[in-house]
C-alpha positions as CSV (number, residue, x, y, z in Angstrom):
1,M,14.4,2.9,-17.2
2,Y,14.0,3.3,-13.4
3,L,11.3,1.1,-11.8
4,A,10.5,1.6,-8.1
5,P,11.3,-1.4,-5.9
6,E,8.4,-3.5,-4.5
7,G,6.7,-1.9,-1.5
8,F,4.3,0.9,-0.5
9,Y,4.7,4.6,-1.3
10,H,3.0,7.8,-0.4
11,N,3.3,11.1,-2.3
12,A,1.1,14.2,-3.1
13,I,-0.9,12.1,-5.6
14,G,-1.8,9.3,-3.2
15,V,-0.7,5.9,-1.8
16,F,0.8,3.3,-4.2
17,K,1.6,-0.4,-4.0
18,V,4.4,-1.6,-6.3
19,V,4.2,-5.4,-7.0
20,E,5.8,-7.8,-9.4
21,N,3.8,-9.6,-12.1
22,A,4.1,-13.3,-11.3
23,G,4.1,-14.3,-15.0
24,S,6.4,-11.7,-16.6
25,G,8.5,-10.6,-13.5
26,R,7.9,-6.9,-14.4
27,R,7.0,-4.5,-11.6
28,Y,3.9,-2.2,-11.8
29,A,2.1,0.1,-9.5
30,K,-1.4,0.2,-8.1
31,K,-3.0,3.3,-6.5
32,L,-5.2,3.1,-3.4
33,T,-8.6,4.3,-4.3
34,K,-11.4,5.2,-1.9
35,H,-14.9,4.5,-3.1
36,E,-18.2,6.4,-2.3
37,D,-19.3,3.6,0.0
38,G,-16.1,4.1,2.1
39,S,-14.4,0.9,0.9
40,H,-10.9,0.9,-0.7
41,S,-9.3,-1.0,-3.5
42,W,-5.9,-1.1,-5.3
43,E,-6.3,0.0,-9.0
44,F,-3.6,-0.2,-11.7
45,A,-1.8,3.2,-12.1
46,Q,-0.3,3.3,-15.6
47,G,3.3,4.6,-15.6
48,A,3.4,5.3,-11.8
49,V,6.1,2.7,-11.2
50,T,8.6,4.8,-13.1
51,R,7.7,8.0,-11.1
52,L,7.8,6.7,-7.6
53,K,10.9,7.5,-5.6
54,V,12.5,5.4,-2.9
55,N,12.4,8.4,-0.4
56,T,8.6,8.3,-0.6
57,K,8.4,4.7,0.6
58,L,5.5,4.4,3.2
59,S,6.7,4.2,6.7
60,Q,5.2,1.9,9.4
61,E,3.9,5.1,11.1
62,A,2.0,6.1,7.9
63,A,0.5,2.6,7.7
64,A,-0.6,3.0,11.3
65,Q,-2.4,6.3,10.5
66,F,-4.3,4.5,7.7
67,G,-5.3,1.7,10.0
68,A,-6.4,4.1,12.7
69,L,-8.4,6.1,10.2
70,Y,-10.1,3.3,8.3
71,G,-9.6,0.1,10.4
72,Q,-8.2,-1.7,7.3
73,C,-4.8,-3.3,6.6
74,I,-2.8,-1.0,4.3
75,C,-1.5,-4.0,2.4
76,C,-4.4,-6.3,1.7
77,L,-7.3,-3.9,2.7
78,R,-8.9,-6.6,5.0
79,Q,-10.8,-5.3,8.0
80,L,-8.5,-5.3,11.1
81,D,-10.2,-6.9,14.1
82,N,-7.8,-6.6,17.0
83,E,-6.5,-3.5,18.7
84,E,-2.8,-4.2,18.1
85,S,-3.3,-4.6,14.3
86,I,-5.4,-1.5,14.2
87,A,-2.8,0.5,16.0
88,L,-0.1,-0.8,13.6
89,G,-2.4,-0.3,10.5
90,I,-1.4,-3.7,9.3
91,G,-2.4,-7.3,10.0
92,P,0.2,-9.8,11.4
93,I,0.7,-11.7,8.1
94,C,1.2,-8.6,6.0
95,L,3.5,-7.1,8.8
96,S,5.8,-10.2,8.4
97,K,5.9,-9.8,4.6
98,Y,6.3,-6.1,4.1
99,F,7.9,-4.4,7.2
């Protein structure tokens, strides 16, 4: 069974984060969900890890669009507080881990 590699993905359904479970080593996907109050969270997306394709991996440019729109890091969803991080759409720690 195909499982998408770890990383961030974007398709017609939304933005997804594929991570590995620390205990079992199995990968699973979370979907980025926007709430009524304007906040965001990553929520488990059952079965999505088998449907995400490598060619839909999120580019750094798409992360920058998210940061410009919401002022949050696309990876950890923390509020970005400097202009460079907002322009990149990702904080410096997450940037070193994921891109």
